[in-house]
C-alpha positions as CSV (number, residue, x, y, z in Angstrom):
1,M,-113.5,187.7,69.6
2,K,-110.3,189.5,70.2
3,P,-107.2,187.3,70.6
4,L,-106.1,186.8,74.2
5,F,-102.6,188.1,73.7
6,F,-101.5,190.8,71.4
7,I,-98.5,193.1,70.7
8,A,-99.6,196.7,70.1
9,G,-98.1,198.4,67.1
10,I,-96.7,195.3,65.4
11,A,-95.9,195.8,61.7
12,L,-97.3,193.1,59.6
13,P,-96.1,192.0,56.1
14,G,-97.7,194.2,53.5
15,L,-99.4,196.2,56.3
16,F,-98.4,199.5,57.9
17,L,-99.6,200.6,61.3
18,I,-99.4,204.4,61.0
19,Q,-99.6,207.1,63.5
20,G,-100.4,209.9,61.0
21,G,-101.6,209.3,57.5
22,V,-102.4,210.7,54.2
23,S,-105.8,212.4,53.7
24,A,-108.7,210.4,52.3
25,V,-108.6,212.5,49.2
26,Q,-104.9,211.7,48.6
27,A,-105.6,208.0,49.2
28,A,-108.4,208.1,46.8
29,E,-106.1,209.3,44.1
30,S,-103.6,206.5,44.7
31,N,-104.0,202.8,44.9
32,E,-103.8,203.0,48.7
33,I,-106.6,202.2,51.2
34,V,-106.3,203.7,54.7
35,L,-108.5,202.1,57.4
36,Y,-109.3,202.6,61.0
37,T,-109.6,199.4,63.1
38,Y,-109.3,198.2,66.6
39,D,-106.0,197.1,68.1
40,S,-106.3,193.4,68.2
41,I,-107.1,193.0,64.4
42,L,-103.4,193.7,64.0
43,T,-102.4,191.0,66.5
44,K,-99.5,188.7,65.5
45,G,-101.4,185.7,64.1
46,G,-104.6,187.7,64.1
47,L,-107.1,188.5,61.3
48,G,-105.4,191.5,59.8
49,E,-102.1,189.5,59.3
50,K,-103.9,187.2,57.0
51,L,-106.8,189.1,55.6
52,F,-105.2,192.4,54.6
53,P,-102.5,190.8,52.4
54,L,-105.3,188.8,50.7
55,I,-107.2,192.1,50.1
56,E,-104.1,193.8,48.7
57,K,-103.6,190.9,46.2
58,K,-107.3,190.7,45.2
59,V,-107.9,194.4,44.9
60,G,-104.4,195.5,43.6
61,C,-103.9,198.1,46.4
62,K,-101.8,198.8,49.4
63,I,-103.4,198.9,52.9
64,K,-102.4,201.3,55.7
65,A,-104.1,200.4,59.0
66,L,-104.4,202.8,61.9
67,A,-105.5,201.2,65.2
68,W,-107.6,203.2,67.6
69,G,-108.4,200.9,70.5
70,D,-112.0,199.9,70.0
71,A,-115.1,200.7,68.0
72,G,-116.0,203.6,70.3
73,Q,-112.6,205.2,69.7
74,I,-113.0,204.8,65.9
75,L,-116.1,206.9,66.2
76,T,-114.2,209.5,68.2
77,R,-111.5,209.6,65.6
78,L,-113.9,210.2,62.7
79,Q,-115.4,213.1,64.8
80,V,-112.0,214.6,65.3
81,D,-111.2,214.2,61.6
82,E,-114.4,216.1,60.7
83,R,-113.7,218.9,63.2
84,R,-110.1,219.3,61.8
85,K,-111.5,219.1,58.2
86,K,-108.7,216.5,57.6
87,P,-110.3,213.1,56.8
88,V,-107.8,210.3,56.8
89,A,-109.5,206.9,56.6
90,Q,-111.5,205.4,53.7
91,I,-112.6,202.4,55.6
92,V,-113.7,201.6,59.2
93,F,-113.1,198.0,60.0
94,G,-114.5,196.4,63.2
95,I,-117.4,198.5,64.1
96,D,-120.6,196.7,65.5
97,Q,-124.3,197.2,65.4
98,Q,-124.2,199.0,68.8
99,I,-122.0,201.8,67.4
100,W,-123.5,201.7,63.9
101,P,-126.4,204.2,64.5
102,S,-123.9,206.7,65.8
103,I,-121.2,206.1,63.2
104,K,-123.4,205.8,60.0
105,A,-123.5,209.5,59.5
106,W,-119.8,209.4,58.6
107,T,-120.2,206.5,56.1
108,E,-121.2,205.9,52.5
109,D,-124.6,204.5,51.5
110,W,-124.4,201.7,49.0
111,K,-127.3,203.3,47.0
112,S,-128.0,201.0,44.0
113,W,-124.9,198.7,44.5
114,T,-124.9,195.5,46.4
115,P,-121.6,193.6,47.2
116,K,-121.2,190.3,45.4
117,G,-121.7,187.5,47.9
118,Y,-124.1,189.6,50.0
119,E,-126.9,187.2,49.3
120,K,-124.9,184.6,51.3
121,V,-124.9,186.7,54.4
122,G,-127.4,185.7,57.1
123,K,-130.5,187.8,57.0
124,N,-130.4,188.5,60.8
125,L,-126.9,189.9,60.3
126,K,-127.9,192.6,57.8
127,I,-128.6,195.7,59.9
128,G,-128.4,198.6,57.4
129,N,-127.4,199.8,54.0
130,G,-123.7,200.7,54.2
131,F,-122.9,198.3,57.0
132,L,-121.3,195.1,55.7
133,P,-121.1,192.4,58.5
134,F,-118.0,190.2,58.4
135,D,-118.3,188.2,61.7
136,Y,-120.6,187.7,64.7
137,S,-121.0,185.9,68.0
138,F,-123.5,185.7,70.9
139,L,-122.3,187.0,74.2
140,G,-122.7,185.3,77.5
141,V,-121.0,184.0,80.7
142,I,-118.0,181.6,80.2
143,A,-117.4,179.3,83.2
144,N,-114.3,177.7,84.3
145,T,-115.7,174.4,85.3
146,K,-112.5,173.4,87.2
147,L,-113.4,176.1,89.7
148,V,-117.2,175.6,89.7
149,P,-117.9,172.1,88.4
150,N,-121.5,171.9,89.8
151,R,-122.7,175.4,89.8
152,K,-123.9,177.5,86.8
153,P,-126.2,180.4,86.6
154,V,-129.4,179.7,84.7
155,S,-130.8,183.2,85.1
156,V,-129.4,186.6,84.9
157,F,-130.6,187.1,88.5
158,D,-128.4,184.2,89.7
159,L,-125.5,186.7,89.2
160,T,-126.8,188.7,92.2
161,R,-126.5,185.7,94.5
162,S,-123.4,184.6,96.6
163,L,-121.3,181.7,95.3
164,E,-119.6,179.4,97.9
165,G,-115.9,179.9,97.8
166,F,-116.0,183.2,95.7
167,N,-117.1,186.4,97.3
168,R,-116.8,188.1,93.9
169,H,-117.3,185.6,91.2
170,I,-117.5,187.3,87.8
171,V,-115.3,189.6,85.8
172,L,-117.0,192.2,83.6
173,E,-116.0,194.9,81.1
174,D,-116.7,198.6,81.4
175,P,-119.6,199.6,79.2
176,R,-118.0,203.0,78.7
177,T,-114.9,201.6,77.0
178,S,-115.9,198.1,75.9
179,T,-118.5,197.0,73.4
180,P,-119.0,193.6,75.1
181,G,-119.4,195.5,78.3
182,L,-122.0,197.8,76.8
183,S,-123.8,194.7,75.5
184,F,-124.0,193.3,79.0
185,L,-125.3,196.5,80.4
186,L,-128.0,196.9,77.7
187,M,-128.9,193.2,78.2
188,T,-129.5,193.7,81.9
189,E,-131.6,196.8,81.1
190,A,-133.7,194.9,78.5
191,I,-134.4,192.1,81.0
192,T,-135.0,194.0,84.2
193,G,-136.7,197.1,82.8
194,S,-137.7,199.5,85.5
195,S,-135.8,197.4,88.1
196,F,-132.5,198.1,86.1
197,I,-130.8,200.1,88.8
198,K,-132.0,197.8,91.6
199,F,-130.5,194.8,89.8
200,W,-127.2,196.5,89.6
201,K,-127.1,197.5,93.2
202,D,-127.9,193.9,94.2
203,F,-125.3,192.7,91.7
204,R,-122.5,195.1,92.7
205,P,-121.1,193.0,95.7
206,H,-120.7,189.9,93.4
207,W,-118.4,191.1,90.6
208,L,-114.7,191.0,91.0
209,T,-114.0,194.0,88.8
210,I,-115.1,196.0,85.8
211,A,-112.1,195.9,83.5
212,P,-111.5,198.6,80.8
213,S,-111.4,196.0,78.0
214,W,-112.4,192.5,77.0
215,S,-108.8,191.4,76.9
216,S,-107.9,192.7,80.3
217,A,-111.1,191.1,81.8
218,Y,-110.3,187.7,80.1
219,H,-106.7,187.7,81.4
220,L,-108.1,187.9,85.0
221,F,-110.4,185.0,84.2
222,I,-107.8,182.6,82.7
223,R,-105.5,183.4,85.6
224,G,-108.3,181.9,87.9
225,E,-109.2,185.2,89.6
226,A,-112.9,184.4,89.1
227,P,-114.9,181.4,87.8
228,W,-117.0,183.4,85.4
229,V,-116.4,186.1,82.8
230,W,-118.6,188.0,80.4
231,S,-117.3,187.1,76.9
232,Y,-118.1,185.6,73.5
233,F,-119.7,182.2,72.9
234,T,-116.8,181.6,70.5
235,S,-114.4,181.7,73.6
236,Q,-115.4,178.1,74.2
237,A,-114.3,177.1,70.7
238,Y,-111.0,178.9,71.2
239,H,-110.2,176.9,74.3
240,E,-111.4,173.7,72.7
241,E,-108.9,174.2,69.9
242,K,-106.2,174.9,72.4
243,T,-107.0,172.0,74.8
244,P,-104.6,169.0,74.4
245,S,-106.1,165.9,72.7
246,G,-107.9,163.6,75.0
247,E,-108.6,166.3,77.7
248,R,-111.8,168.1,78.3
249,N,-112.1,171.8,77.6
250,P,-113.0,173.3,81.1
251,Y,-114.2,176.7,79.6
252,Q,-117.9,176.4,78.8
253,V,-120.7,178.7,77.8
254,V,-123.5,179.2,80.3
255,L,-127.0,179.8,78.8
256,F,-129.3,182.3,80.4
257,K,-133.0,181.3,80.3
258,E,-133.7,185.0,79.6
259,G,-131.5,184.8,76.4
260,Q,-128.3,186.3,75.0
261,P,-127.3,189.4,73.1
262,L,-125.7,189.3,69.7
263,Q,-122.6,191.2,68.5
264,I,-122.2,191.7,64.8
265,E,-118.9,193.2,63.5
266,G,-118.8,195.1,60.3
267,V,-117.0,197.2,57.8
268,A,-118.1,200.5,56.2
269,A,-116.7,203.0,53.7
270,V,-116.1,206.5,55.1
271,R,-118.1,209.3,53.6
272,G,-116.2,210.9,50.7
273,S,-113.9,207.9,50.2
274,M,-115.7,207.0,46.8
275,S,-115.2,210.4,45.2
276,T,-113.6,209.1,42.0
277,V,-114.4,206.2,39.7
278,E,-111.2,204.4,40.6
279,S,-111.7,204.9,44.3
280,R,-115.2,203.6,44.2
281,K,-114.1,200.5,42.3
282,R,-111.3,199.9,44.8
283,I,-113.6,200.3,47.9
284,Q,-116.3,198.1,46.4
285,K,-113.8,195.4,45.6
286,F,-112.4,195.6,49.2
287,L,-115.9,195.0,50.6
288,E,-116.5,192.1,48.3
289,V,-113.2,190.4,49.3
290,V,-114.1,190.8,53.0
291,I,-117.2,188.6,52.4
292,S,-115.6,186.2,49.9
293,P,-115.4,182.5,50.8
294,E,-111.6,182.8,51.0
295,A,-111.7,185.7,53.5
296,Q,-114.6,184.3,55.5
297,A,-112.7,181.0,56.0
298,L,-110.1,183.0,57.9
299,I,-112.6,184.3,60.5
300,P,-113.0,181.3,62.9
301,T,-109.4,180.6,63.8
302,S,-108.0,184.1,63.2
303,N,-110.6,186.4,64.8
304,W,-112.3,183.6,66.8
305,M,-115.8,184.7,65.7
306,L,-118.3,183.1,63.4
307,P,-118.3,183.9,59.7
308,V,-121.3,185.7,58.2
309,R,-121.5,183.5,55.1
310,S,-123.7,180.4,55.5
311,D,-121.6,178.4,53.1
312,V,-118.3,178.5,55.0
313,R,-117.1,175.2,56.5
314,L,-116.7,175.6,60.3
315,P,-114.2,173.7,62.6
316,E,-115.8,171.1,64.7
317,S,-115.3,173.2,67.9
318,F,-117.6,175.9,66.3
319,K,-120.2,173.4,65.3
320,R,-120.4,172.3,69.0
321,L,-121.2,175.8,70.3
322,P,-124.5,176.1,72.0
323,R,-127.4,178.1,70.6
324,P,-129.0,180.7,72.9
325,L,-132.5,179.9,74.2
326,K,-133.6,183.4,73.1
327,V,-131.9,186.3,71.3
328,I,-132.3,189.6,73.4
329,Q,-132.8,192.7,71.4
330,V,-131.2,195.6,73.2
331,K,-131.3,199.4,72.7
332,T,-129.3,200.8,69.8
333,D,-130.7,204.4,69.5
334,P,-127.7,206.6,70.5
335,D,-129.8,208.8,72.8
336,E,-131.3,205.9,74.6
337,V,-128.0,204.1,75.0
338,K,-126.5,207.3,76.4
339,Q,-129.3,207.6,78.9
340,V,-128.8,204.0,80.2
341,L,-125.1,204.6,80.5
342,N,-125.5,207.9,82.3
343,E,-128.1,206.4,84.7
344,W,-125.8,203.4,85.4
345,A,-122.7,205.5,85.9
346,R,-124.5,207.9,88.2
347,S,-126.1,205.2,90.3
348,I,-123.4,202.5,90.4
349,Q,-120.2,204.6,90.2
350,P,-117.8,201.6,89.5
């Protein structure tokens, strides 16, 4: 889960946020690892501030991180690099299983190598050779129970009904610019099938706005603009950790009887980044550190997601997170996803 507040472009100890960058070939010949990631990984107090210095120490390298908004923009950056014939990054950090089918053409296959510790990663989180998961969360509605103490949706179709006191009662993210937003869109398509567009037309009068990002949507929610927001289950744990002792956390996950989608975040090596023996060793060690117990222990309270290793001790707030009634499998084929997006944009025009 992306932190609620972040300062774009902050320079972290041992970490450089760069606007340009050496080429991947140059980096391969030095002890430097250049990576593409999304903005909030570099938040003050966020995952990058703690994880990347740990990797530098364990691998014996220097990390230069280049932030490109979100996973979709990372894909765009790789495409631009290829067109310019000037590869920059060796690692992409923070892609998810939705973008993986589109991005894997730019990444390295592990071939006969398996990262140390990979056997500790949950089987349901392993989505493909070359994609190393590092955290995950189910997605769903988070309700502010101070605003709606007695009313929770139990079905996705409850979102299309009016709520007393709130003409527009939920904040969403734009599926064209936000991976949580895309998960919501694909979830509704998986549930409603041929009635997909009808659902959205019925739903349209009931959302407050479709924000460009998760962070902008969540800011509206915590300001009390709407009682519900589409977010990560782990948002509940975040608020529980921040709620003063003795008080009840008002921000609670709402379970849909139809089920919930899952977001898995991962890291991958960019194609060509392992061109020398030394660069291969460096990248492989990088990947192994990411799923080491020491690194995985940083995930819950730095990135506010669940670690992928089954042997990492969780804070009590994470242990109390609800489990989905079902896990919804959504489309991941790039052409099918594009078709859903185009049909939605053409018919709904948010």
